[in-house]
TORRO-789243 format. One record per residue (C-alpha): residue number from 1; x, y, z. Coordinates in pm, 1 decimal. Layout:
// TORRO-789243
+-----+----------+----------+----------+
| pos |        u |        v |        w |
+-----+----------+----------+----------+
| NUM |        X |        Y |        Z |
...
+-----+----------+----------+----------+
***
This chain:
// TORRO-789243
+-----+----------+----------+----------+
| pos |        u |        v |        w |
+-----+----------+----------+----------+
|   1 |  -2668.9 |    934.8 |   1153.1 |
|   2 |  -2748.5 |   1225.3 |   1335.9 |
|   3 |  -2502.7 |   1489.2 |   1365.3 |
|   4 |  -2536.7 |   1817.9 |   1633.0 |
|   5 |  -2360.0 |   2127.2 |   1516.4 |
|   6 |  -2255.9 |   2205.6 |   1924.9 |
|   7 |  -2048.3 |   1867.0 |   1914.4 |
|   8 |  -1817.9 |   2022.5 |   1653.0 |
|   9 |  -1721.0 |   2273.4 |   1923.1 |
|  10 |  -1634.3 |   2067.5 |   2177.1 |
|  11 |  -1292.3 |   2120.0 |   2340.4 |
|  12 |   -986.4 |   1949.7 |   2228.6 |
|  13 |  -1022.5 |   1539.6 |   2255.2 |
|  14 |   -661.7 |   1493.1 |   2188.4 |
|  15 |   -541.2 |   1630.3 |   2522.3 |
|  16 |   -468.7 |   1355.0 |   2759.4 |
|  17 |   -419.0 |   1090.6 |   2462.9 |
|  18 |   -694.9 |    822.7 |   2421.3 |
|  19 |  -1030.4 |    910.1 |   2328.6 |
|  20 |  -1223.9 |    630.9 |   2428.7 |
|  21 |  -1305.2 |    535.6 |   2774.4 |
|  22 |  -1211.3 |    145.5 |   2673.3 |
|  23 |   -901.6 |    254.3 |   2526.4 |
|  24 |   -535.1 |    176.6 |   2686.3 |
|  25 |   -456.2 |    419.0 |   2956.5 |
|  26 |   -163.7 |    560.6 |   2818.9 |
|  27 |    -73.3 |    962.3 |   2749.1 |
|  28 |    -10.7 |    945.1 |   2372.0 |
|  29 |    -18.8 |   1224.9 |   2171.9 |
|  30 |     29.7 |   1251.3 |   1784.0 |
|  31 |    251.8 |   1501.5 |   1681.3 |
|  32 |    349.1 |   1642.6 |   1286.4 |
|  33 |    704.2 |   1558.8 |   1200.9 |
|  34 |    876.5 |   1577.0 |    883.5 |
|  35 |    919.6 |   1242.4 |    700.9 |
|  36 |   1303.2 |   1303.0 |    680.0 |
|  37 |   1306.6 |   1419.3 |   1035.8 |
|  38 |   1255.6 |   1056.4 |   1138.4 |
|  39 |   1579.3 |    812.9 |   1161.8 |
|  40 |   1539.0 |    524.5 |    931.9 |
|  41 |   1651.3 |    279.0 |   1206.0 |
|  42 |   1360.4 |    430.2 |   1425.5 |
|  43 |   1130.0 |    417.8 |   1129.2 |
|  44 |   1191.0 |     57.4 |   1047.1 |
|  45 |   1180.9 |    -83.3 |   1381.6 |
|  46 |    835.5 |      6.6 |   1424.0 |
|  47 |    785.8 |   -162.1 |   1037.6 |
|  48 |    937.6 |   -479.1 |   1181.8 |
|  49 |    681.3 |   -475.9 |   1503.0 |
|  50 |    396.1 |   -363.7 |   1286.6 |
|  51 |    159.0 |   -670.7 |   1277.3 |
|  52 |     39.7 |   -608.0 |    882.8 |
|  53 |    366.6 |   -430.6 |    749.3 |
|  54 |    484.0 |   -510.5 |    435.6 |
|  55 |    784.1 |   -393.2 |    241.3 |
|  56 |    583.3 |    -98.2 |    137.9 |
|  57 |    594.0 |     69.5 |    440.0 |
|  58 |    994.6 |     63.8 |    461.9 |
|  59 |   1163.5 |    397.0 |    513.7 |
|  60 |   1365.2 |    338.6 |    167.0 |
|  61 |   1072.3 |    273.9 |    -10.5 |
|  62 |    851.5 |    583.6 |    104.3 |
|  63 |   1157.2 |    786.7 |     72.4 |
|  64 |   1200.1 |    697.4 |   -280.8 |
|  65 |    811.5 |    805.3 |   -327.8 |
|  66 |    858.3 |   1136.4 |   -149.3 |
|  67 |   1160.5 |   1212.6 |   -389.5 |
|  68 |    980.0 |   1127.9 |   -694.6 |
|  69 |    635.9 |   1248.4 |   -602.6 |
|  70 |    678.7 |   1490.2 |   -363.0 |
|  71 |    563.1 |   1791.1 |   -571.8 |
|  72 |    239.3 |   1624.1 |   -602.0 |
|  73 |    146.7 |   1597.8 |   -210.1 |
|  74 |    194.2 |   1782.7 |    116.5 |
|  75 |    373.9 |   1592.1 |    408.7 |
|  76 |    157.8 |   1517.0 |    702.2 |
|  77 |    362.5 |   1236.6 |    862.3 |
|  78 |    246.9 |   1194.7 |   1234.6 |
|  79 |    451.4 |   1046.4 |   1520.2 |
|  80 |    297.1 |    927.8 |   1807.7 |
|  81 |    473.7 |    978.8 |   2149.3 |
|  82 |    401.9 |    905.7 |   2508.7 |
|  83 |    390.0 |   1240.5 |   2683.9 |
|  84 |    620.0 |   1091.7 |   2958.6 |
|  85 |    883.7 |    979.7 |   2732.8 |
|  86 |    808.3 |   1236.1 |   2441.5 |
|  87 |   1167.7 |   1162.9 |   2298.4 |
|  88 |   1045.5 |    784.8 |   2230.9 |
|  89 |    842.0 |    740.2 |   1917.9 |
|  90 |    576.9 |    481.4 |   2001.9 |
|  91 |    394.2 |    488.2 |   1655.3 |
|  92 |    393.4 |    642.3 |   1297.3 |
|  93 |    140.2 |    746.7 |   1095.3 |
|  94 |    274.4 |    795.3 |    753.5 |
|  95 |     36.8 |   1041.1 |    604.4 |
|  96 |     14.7 |   1302.8 |    331.0 |
|  97 |   -275.0 |   1534.8 |    163.9 |
|  98 |   -377.8 |   1641.5 |   -146.3 |
|  99 |   -645.5 |   1685.6 |   -341.6 |
| 100 |   -836.7 |   1374.9 |   -454.9 |
| 101 |   -735.7 |   1501.4 |   -815.6 |
| 102 |   -449.9 |   1780.8 |   -856.0 |
| 103 |   -441.0 |   1965.0 |  -1159.7 |
| 104 |   -136.8 |   1779.2 |  -1285.7 |
| 105 |   -279.0 |   1435.6 |  -1238.2 |
| 106 |   -423.8 |   1345.5 |  -1587.5 |
| 107 |   -167.0 |   1494.5 |  -1765.0 |
| 108 |     85.3 |   1258.1 |  -1550.4 |
| 109 |   -146.6 |    948.5 |  -1599.2 |
| 110 |   -150.1 |    990.0 |  -1183.2 |
| 111 |   -469.3 |    775.4 |  -1050.0 |
| 112 |   -494.8 |    618.0 |   -701.4 |
| 113 |   -676.9 |    299.3 |   -871.3 |
| 114 |   -553.7 |    162.4 |  -1187.3 |
| 115 |   -771.6 |   -151.8 |  -1157.0 |
| 116 |  -1154.4 |   -209.9 |  -1237.6 |
| 117 |  -1312.4 |   -324.0 |   -869.9 |
| 118 |  -1611.5 |   -290.8 |   -632.8 |
| 119 |  -1756.8 |     71.8 |   -709.2 |
| 120 |  -1655.9 |    292.8 |   -391.6 |
| 121 |  -1795.2 |    584.0 |   -208.8 |
| 122 |  -1745.7 |    878.4 |   -449.6 |
| 123 |  -1527.7 |   1161.1 |   -354.3 |
| 124 |  -1557.9 |   1506.7 |   -526.3 |
| 125 |  -1241.0 |   1547.3 |   -733.8 |
| 126 |  -1182.3 |   1901.4 |   -538.6 |
| 127 |  -1200.0 |   1753.1 |   -193.0 |
| 128 |   -887.1 |   1782.1 |     37.5 |
| 129 |   -775.0 |   1465.1 |    113.3 |
| 130 |   -538.0 |   1286.9 |    373.7 |
| 131 |   -413.7 |    971.2 |    211.3 |
| 132 |   -129.6 |    734.8 |    348.6 |
| 133 |    194.3 |    824.5 |    228.5 |
| 134 |    275.0 |    661.2 |   -128.2 |
| 135 |    -88.2 |    553.0 |   -155.6 |
| 136 |    -47.1 |    597.9 |   -522.7 |
| 137 |    200.7 |    335.8 |   -581.7 |
| 138 |    223.1 |    103.8 |   -283.9 |
| 139 |    -32.4 |   -177.0 |   -299.7 |
| 140 |    -43.3 |   -207.3 |     91.0 |
| 141 |    -43.0 |     61.4 |    402.2 |
| 142 |    -81.1 |     68.5 |    765.6 |
| 143 |    -36.2 |    241.1 |   1070.9 |
| 144 |    343.5 |    162.5 |   1224.6 |
| 145 |    305.5 |     53.2 |   1597.2 |
| 146 |    364.0 |   -274.2 |   1805.5 |
| 147 |     41.2 |   -455.7 |   1831.5 |
| 148 |     -2.5 |   -379.2 |   2203.9 |
| 149 |     34.8 |    -13.4 |   2115.9 |
| 150 |   -223.0 |      5.5 |   1806.3 |
| 151 |   -538.7 |    105.5 |   1974.8 |
| 152 |   -397.6 |    399.9 |   2180.3 |
| 153 |   -175.1 |    488.8 |   1861.5 |
| 154 |   -471.9 |    497.9 |   1660.2 |
| 155 |   -673.7 |    701.3 |   1900.4 |
| 156 |   -383.8 |    982.9 |   1915.8 |
| 157 |   -402.4 |    966.4 |   1527.7 |
| 158 |   -770.3 |   1032.5 |   1501.7 |
| 159 |   -740.6 |   1283.5 |   1811.9 |
| 160 |   -471.9 |   1498.6 |   1593.7 |
| 161 |   -670.4 |   1461.0 |   1267.6 |
| 162 |   -982.2 |   1578.5 |   1489.6 |
| 163 |   -787.5 |   1914.5 |   1614.7 |
| 164 |   -672.0 |   2001.7 |   1263.8 |
| 165 |   -872.6 |   2325.3 |   1148.2 |
| 166 |  -1158.0 |   2219.7 |    944.8 |
| 167 |  -1021.8 |   2385.3 |    627.8 |
| 168 |   -726.9 |   2140.8 |    589.6 |
| 169 |   -896.7 |   1871.1 |    507.7 |
| 170 |  -1247.9 |   1749.4 |    360.0 |
| 171 |  -1198.7 |   1350.9 |    397.9 |
| 172 |   -973.1 |   1116.1 |    509.1 |
| 173 |   -903.5 |    854.5 |    238.9 |
| 174 |   -724.8 |    553.8 |    371.2 |
| 175 |   -653.1 |    314.8 |    116.0 |
| 176 |   -447.6 |    -25.6 |    107.4 |
| 177 |   -525.4 |   -194.1 |    405.0 |
| 178 |   -472.3 |   -530.5 |    429.3 |
| 179 |   -785.1 |   -769.8 |    536.8 |
| 180 |   -717.8 |   -854.1 |    874.8 |
| 181 |   -498.6 |   -566.5 |    975.1 |
| 182 |   -571.8 |   -487.0 |   1329.4 |
| 183 |   -495.8 |   -108.0 |   1239.2 |
| 184 |   -814.6 |    -87.8 |   1036.5 |
| 185 |  -1002.6 |   -195.8 |   1320.8 |
| 186 |   -854.0 |     44.1 |   1581.2 |
| 187 |   -891.9 |    302.3 |   1331.2 |
| 188 |  -1262.8 |    237.9 |   1265.0 |
| 189 |  -1332.2 |    255.5 |   1623.9 |
| 190 |  -1159.0 |    598.6 |   1663.9 |
| 191 |  -1298.5 |    724.7 |   1423.0 |
| 192 |  -1638.9 |    633.0 |   1505.0 |
| 193 |  -1617.3 |    739.1 |   1848.2 |
| 194 |  -1519.0 |   1101.2 |   1712.9 |
| 195 |  -1791.0 |   1070.5 |   1450.0 |
| 196 |  -2079.7 |   1227.7 |   1627.0 |
| 197 |  -1873.4 |   1508.2 |   1754.2 |
| 198 |  -1711.3 |   1623.5 |   1450.9 |
| 199 |  -2058.8 |   1573.8 |   1228.4 |
| 200 |  -1821.9 |   1260.4 |   1043.7 |
| 201 |  -1939.3 |    981.2 |    805.7 |
| 202 |  -1731.0 |    684.4 |    856.7 |
| 203 |  -1711.2 |    439.7 |    569.7 |
| 204 |  -1510.0 |    116.3 |    558.0 |
| 205 |  -1529.1 |    -81.0 |    207.7 |
| 206 |  -1331.2 |   -326.0 |     12.5 |
| 207 |  -1150.2 |   -162.6 |   -250.7 |
| 208 |   -999.9 |   -447.1 |   -437.4 |
| 209 |   -828.2 |   -774.9 |   -432.6 |
| 210 |   -481.1 |   -905.9 |   -378.6 |
| 211 |   -460.0 |  -1273.2 |   -527.1 |
| 212 |   -222.1 |  -1470.4 |   -335.3 |
| 213 |    -88.9 |  -1788.9 |   -406.7 |
| 214 |      4.8 |  -1986.2 |    -79.6 |
| 215 |    270.3 |  -2267.3 |   -102.6 |
| 216 |    251.6 |  -2560.4 |    120.5 |
| 217 |    531.4 |  -2621.3 |    323.4 |
| 218 |    791.8 |  -2884.2 |    213.8 |
| 219 |    655.1 |  -2893.2 |   -154.9 |
| 220 |    878.1 |  -2887.4 |   -433.8 |
| 221 |    782.4 |  -2759.1 |   -794.6 |
| 222 |    621.2 |  -3066.0 |   -971.4 |
| 223 |    423.8 |  -3103.0 |   -625.8 |
| 224 |    311.5 |  -2780.2 |   -684.6 |
| 225 |    181.8 |  -2836.3 |  -1023.1 |
| 226 |     15.4 |  -3107.8 |   -886.1 |
| 227 |   -213.5 |  -2877.7 |   -682.6 |
| 228 |   -347.4 |  -2698.8 |  -1002.4 |
| 229 |   -668.4 |  -2753.7 |  -1220.3 |
| 230 |   -540.4 |  -3034.4 |  -1504.0 |
| 231 |   -589.3 |  -2776.0 |  -1788.2 |
| 232 |   -381.6 |  -2544.9 |  -1612.5 |
| 233 |   -116.7 |  -2781.0 |  -1505.7 |
| 234 |    -94.2 |  -2928.9 |  -1869.4 |
| 235 |    -65.4 |  -2568.4 |  -2031.2 |
| 236 |    206.5 |  -2450.5 |  -1798.5 |
| 237 |    423.4 |  -2756.7 |  -1829.3 |
| 238 |    338.8 |  -2747.5 |  -2220.3 |
| 239 |    487.7 |  -2381.4 |  -2234.1 |
| 240 |    778.9 |  -2428.7 |  -1990.7 |
| 241 |    880.8 |  -2767.2 |  -2232.4 |
| 242 |    837.5 |  -2565.0 |  -2535.0 |
| 243 |   1104.6 |  -2270.0 |  -2375.5 |
| 244 |   1348.1 |  -2540.3 |  -2287.5 |
| 245 |   1345.9 |  -2669.7 |  -2619.4 |
| 246 |   1505.9 |  -2319.5 |  -2743.6 |
| 247 |   1767.0 |  -2324.4 |  -2466.5 |
| 248 |   1855.1 |  -2295.1 |  -2135.1 |
| 249 |   1608.0 |  -2109.8 |  -1889.2 |
| 250 |   1741.6 |  -1857.6 |  -1667.7 |
| 251 |   1593.7 |  -1606.6 |  -1419.8 |
| 252 |   1937.3 |  -1406.4 |  -1344.8 |
| 253 |   1948.9 |  -1147.0 |  -1034.5 |
| 254 |   2097.3 |   -780.3 |  -1151.1 |
| 255 |   2380.8 |   -740.9 |   -981.3 |
| 256 |   2344.7 |   -336.4 |  -1011.3 |
| 257 |   1984.5 |   -270.7 |  -1058.1 |
| 258 |   2015.7 |     87.4 |  -1060.8 |
| 259 |   2259.2 |     79.7 |  -1357.1 |
| 260 |   2023.9 |   -170.1 |  -1560.4 |
| 261 |   1748.4 |     43.1 |  -1456.0 |
| 262 |   1734.0 |    155.0 |  -1865.6 |
| 263 |   1688.2 |   -211.2 |  -1967.0 |
| 264 |   1403.0 |   -296.9 |  -1741.0 |
| 265 |   1242.2 |     30.2 |  -1869.9 |
| 266 |   1308.9 |    -96.4 |  -2223.5 |
| 267 |   1133.4 |   -404.2 |  -2170.6 |
| 268 |    839.3 |   -245.9 |  -1965.3 |
| 269 |    762.9 |    -13.9 |  -2247.3 |
| 270 |    803.1 |   -286.4 |  -2518.4 |
| 271 |    515.0 |   -469.7 |  -2347.4 |
| 272 |    294.9 |   -167.1 |  -2237.6 |
| 273 |    380.9 |    145.3 |  -2428.5 |
| 274 |    157.5 |    422.9 |  -2342.6 |
| 275 |    -23.6 |    244.3 |  -2093.1 |
| 276 |    273.7 |    171.4 |  -1903.9 |
| 277 |    483.7 |    359.5 |  -1624.9 |
| 278 |    741.6 |    522.3 |  -1850.7 |
| 279 |    604.5 |    700.3 |  -2131.2 |
| 280 |    769.1 |    995.2 |  -2257.3 |
| 281 |    599.3 |   1249.9 |  -2012.9 |
| 282 |    602.3 |   1407.3 |  -1645.9 |
| 283 |    446.3 |   1111.6 |  -1525.5 |
| 284 |    689.7 |    882.2 |  -1704.9 |
| 285 |    995.2 |   1090.7 |  -1576.9 |
| 286 |    842.8 |   1066.0 |  -1206.6 |
| 287 |    822.5 |    649.5 |  -1243.0 |
| 288 |   1172.1 |    683.5 |  -1348.6 |
| 289 |   1296.4 |    867.7 |  -1011.3 |
| 290 |   1101.1 |    638.5 |   -809.2 |
| 291 |   1217.1 |    298.2 |   -948.0 |
| 292 |   1585.5 |    481.9 |   -972.4 |
| 293 |   1524.7 |    530.0 |   -596.7 |
| 294 |   1426.8 |    212.0 |   -509.1 |
| 295 |   1683.3 |     27.6 |   -690.9 |
| 296 |   1951.9 |    241.5 |   -532.9 |
| 297 |   1821.1 |    224.9 |   -177.9 |
| 298 |   1605.9 |    -46.4 |   -132.7 |
| 299 |   1798.7 |   -332.5 |   -329.6 |
| 300 |   2128.6 |   -327.8 |   -161.7 |
| 301 |   1915.9 |   -387.4 |    138.3 |
| 302 |   1735.8 |   -688.7 |    -36.5 |
| 303 |   1408.5 |   -554.7 |     12.2 |
| 304 |   1401.3 |   -506.0 |   -388.2 |
| 305 |   1508.2 |   -724.5 |   -660.5 |
| 306 |   1540.5 |   -674.4 |  -1077.6 |
| 307 |   1575.8 |   -998.2 |  -1233.2 |
| 308 |   1615.0 |  -1092.0 |  -1592.4 |
| 309 |   1496.1 |  -1375.8 |  -1767.8 |
| 310 |   1683.6 |  -1546.9 |  -2026.4 |
| 311 |   1607.7 |  -1856.2 |  -2286.6 |
| 312 |   1922.0 |  -2002.0 |  -2439.1 |
| 313 |   2107.6 |  -1660.8 |  -2343.7 |
| 314 |   1809.3 |  -1414.3 |  -2537.4 |
| 315 |   1696.1 |  -1159.6 |  -2259.9 |
| 316 |   1303.4 |  -1213.8 |  -2293.4 |
| 317 |   1166.3 |  -1054.4 |  -1989.9 |
| 318 |   1228.5 |   -847.2 |  -1662.8 |
| 319 |   1053.5 |   -846.3 |  -1337.0 |
| 320 |   1082.9 |   -624.6 |  -1027.3 |
| 321 |    973.9 |   -807.2 |   -671.6 |
| 322 |   1000.2 |   -726.3 |   -329.3 |
| 323 |   1084.7 |   -989.7 |   -100.8 |
| 324 |   1020.3 |   -953.7 |    310.1 |
| 325 |   1183.0 |  -1335.3 |    361.2 |
| 326 |    840.2 |  -1467.6 |    378.7 |
| 327 |    648.6 |  -1337.6 |     70.7 |
| 328 |    750.5 |  -1284.6 |   -256.6 |
| 329 |    551.3 |   -945.6 |   -409.0 |
| 330 |    515.4 |   -990.1 |   -784.8 |
| 331 |    532.4 |   -588.1 |   -838.8 |
| 332 |    594.8 |   -541.9 |  -1181.3 |
| 333 |    760.1 |   -672.6 |  -1511.2 |
| 334 |    812.4 |   -608.1 |  -1888.3 |
| 335 |    854.2 |   -852.8 |  -2178.0 |
| 336 |    982.2 |   -886.8 |  -2515.4 |
| 337 |    643.9 |   -884.6 |  -2755.3 |
| 338 |    871.8 |  -1058.7 |  -3023.6 |
| 339 |    944.5 |  -1359.0 |  -2815.8 |
| 340 |    579.4 |  -1445.4 |  -2757.8 |
| 341 |    632.1 |  -1780.0 |  -2896.7 |
| 342 |    837.2 |  -1848.3 |  -2553.8 |
| 343 |    554.0 |  -1742.6 |  -2343.7 |
| 344 |    792.3 |  -1526.2 |  -2113.6 |
| 345 |    524.6 |  -1468.7 |  -1848.8 |
| 346 |    444.1 |  -1784.8 |  -1781.6 |
| 347 |    808.4 |  -1878.6 |  -1764.9 |
| 348 |    893.4 |  -1632.6 |  -1558.5 |
| 349 |    600.2 |  -1655.3 |  -1278.9 |
| 350 |    715.6 |  -2030.8 |  -1257.8 |
| 351 |   1068.3 |  -1945.3 |  -1225.6 |
| 352 |    981.2 |  -1696.3 |   -958.0 |
| 353 |    795.2 |  -1981.5 |   -779.1 |
| 354 |   1063.8 |  -2211.6 |   -821.8 |
| 355 |   1266.2 |  -1992.2 |   -651.9 |
| 356 |   1062.0 |  -1918.1 |   -401.1 |
| 357 |   1001.2 |  -2275.1 |   -300.8 |
| 358 |   1376.2 |  -2308.4 |   -300.8 |
| 359 |   1445.0 |  -2042.4 |    -50.9 |
| 360 |   1173.2 |  -2130.0 |    158.1 |
| 361 |    893.1 |  -1865.1 |    116.7 |
| 362 |    539.1 |  -1935.9 |    165.6 |
| 363 |    354.5 |  -1703.5 |    -51.5 |
| 364 |    362.6 |  -1535.3 |   -383.6 |
| 365 |    137.8 |  -1208.6 |   -358.5 |
| 366 |     56.6 |  -1094.3 |   -731.8 |
| 367 |    -72.4 |   -769.5 |   -573.3 |
| 368 |   -347.7 |   -542.2 |   -660.4 |
| 369 |   -581.6 |   -648.3 |   -962.6 |
| 370 |   -801.5 |   -966.5 |  -1060.0 |
| 371 |   -625.6 |  -1045.7 |  -1398.7 |
| 372 |   -707.9 |  -1395.9 |  -1507.7 |
| 373 |   -347.4 |  -1509.1 |  -1544.3 |
| 374 |   -300.4 |  -1486.3 |  -1146.7 |
| 375 |   -565.7 |  -1730.6 |  -1063.6 |
| 376 |   -422.6 |  -1996.3 |  -1339.1 |
| 377 |   -156.4 |  -2028.6 |  -1066.5 |
| 378 |   -386.9 |  -2106.4 |   -775.0 |
| 379 |   -395.1 |  -1774.8 |   -618.2 |
| 380 |   -667.7 |  -1668.2 |   -382.4 |
| 381 |   -828.8 |  -1348.9 |   -319.9 |
| 382 |   -714.4 |  -1147.3 |    -46.2 |
| 383 |   -916.3 |   -808.8 |    -32.2 |
| 384 |   -747.0 |   -455.7 |     78.5 |
| 385 |  -1004.9 |   -214.9 |    226.8 |
| 386 |  -1085.0 |    142.4 |    218.8 |
| 387 |  -1160.6 |    366.4 |    513.0 |
| 388 |  -1297.2 |    675.6 |    416.9 |
| 389 |  -1400.9 |    965.1 |    660.8 |
| 390 |  -1631.5 |   1250.7 |    532.4 |
| 391 |  -1705.3 |   1577.0 |    693.0 |
| 392 |  -2080.1 |   1594.7 |    670.4 |
| 393 |  -2339.3 |   1929.5 |    615.6 |
| 394 |  -2554.4 |   1955.2 |    939.6 |
| 395 |  -2922.8 |   1997.3 |    808.0 |
| 396 |  -3084.6 |   2335.8 |    854.2 |
| 397 |  -3274.1 |   2351.5 |   1197.8 |
| 398 |  -3097.3 |   2024.4 |   1365.4 |
| 399 |  -2861.4 |   2262.9 |   1553.8 |
| 400 |  -3121.0 |   2465.0 |   1719.5 |
| 401 |  -3304.4 |   2118.9 |   1805.3 |
| 402 |  -2973.4 |   2015.6 |   1936.8 |
| 403 |  -2882.0 |   2277.4 |   2221.5 |
| 404 |  -2882.8 |   2092.8 |   2528.6 |
| 405 |  -2852.2 |   1745.4 |   2408.1 |
| 406 |  -2549.1 |   1549.5 |   2550.6 |
| 407 |  -2322.0 |   1337.0 |   2483.5 |
| 408 |  -2405.9 |    991.9 |   2488.8 |
| 409 |  -2404.0 |    843.5 |   2842.9 |
| 410 |  -2047.3 |    664.4 |   2920.8 |
| 411 |  -1847.2 |    865.7 |   2656.4 |
+-----+----------+----------+----------+
***
């Protein structure tokens, strides 16, 4: 990619809205607004209109993250408005900026990636990066806007980032973009249009996979088991029967998840120990605050749910899910190691699938990571993508040779 230094100093590309001649002709501009200054109803109305939004984009989930982890990042939320109607928010880019690796990240066990996966383009730990808000703990992210507004909204967002002082960011590192999200295509188009002027390198790559189980319409649980490999079907039925022999199986929704947070943490730590979310560290304390916020603010809205699995009255597992009315997102879990003979993990997933079928949900999303158990249930990989924009160094001698070079024709 050729970059010319003179192009870095071109006049602002954000004045007038769209940066590409083929973009919708609407005078949109992106402006910084503190996250807490945006009304929850306004935020969630845009979530409802965004084609790739999930419960992770909901205001209460983002709020829980900022309350728990706000000290490790700086708010860079952008709202996009029409200059003709500046009081109407057309789009939101839920962004934050921080270093790729903050000084306290290692001690707090904070990492942007938790699962092995494809090798990604490396970025220096010292790089100041613009991320989606809550990227470290949300499995999906996107730009919030109606489909018809997405191209112009993304143009405005990229224009605002281009107009930032170069010292404010070294990279734009947007993770957790679902494959097929039209916001990704719109962002790529906007970034690639600006890239020659800003000497930017734009990379789009697969970040990880999210195995997802699709439930055929009208199927019951036995019918669903019939779709699985014979060996897997036999093992699941055998383990369920063994648990049933020990007593009635019940997956019970907590009526007060905030009050029951301690019970969930206890089961989670029994399963994961120091590798879990809640060790006796600064990071563990932040995780407690995050889940407390989820349970206090999101659970009453039906977005987040805490469930306990019991066999014969004995509590052996706990699960946290998100639910948008179509998909059940299997977010986190903990099990009682002393109940291994009852196969708590298998029985709990089976119970969630049965409940999803009963409620008419058509997908179980096992979230990021390619752990083998997910595929035993028939899940198929759905990729998530990373969009990385890096400032590049202008080679010596290129600047002088580039004097007088015009922008590409038609741009």
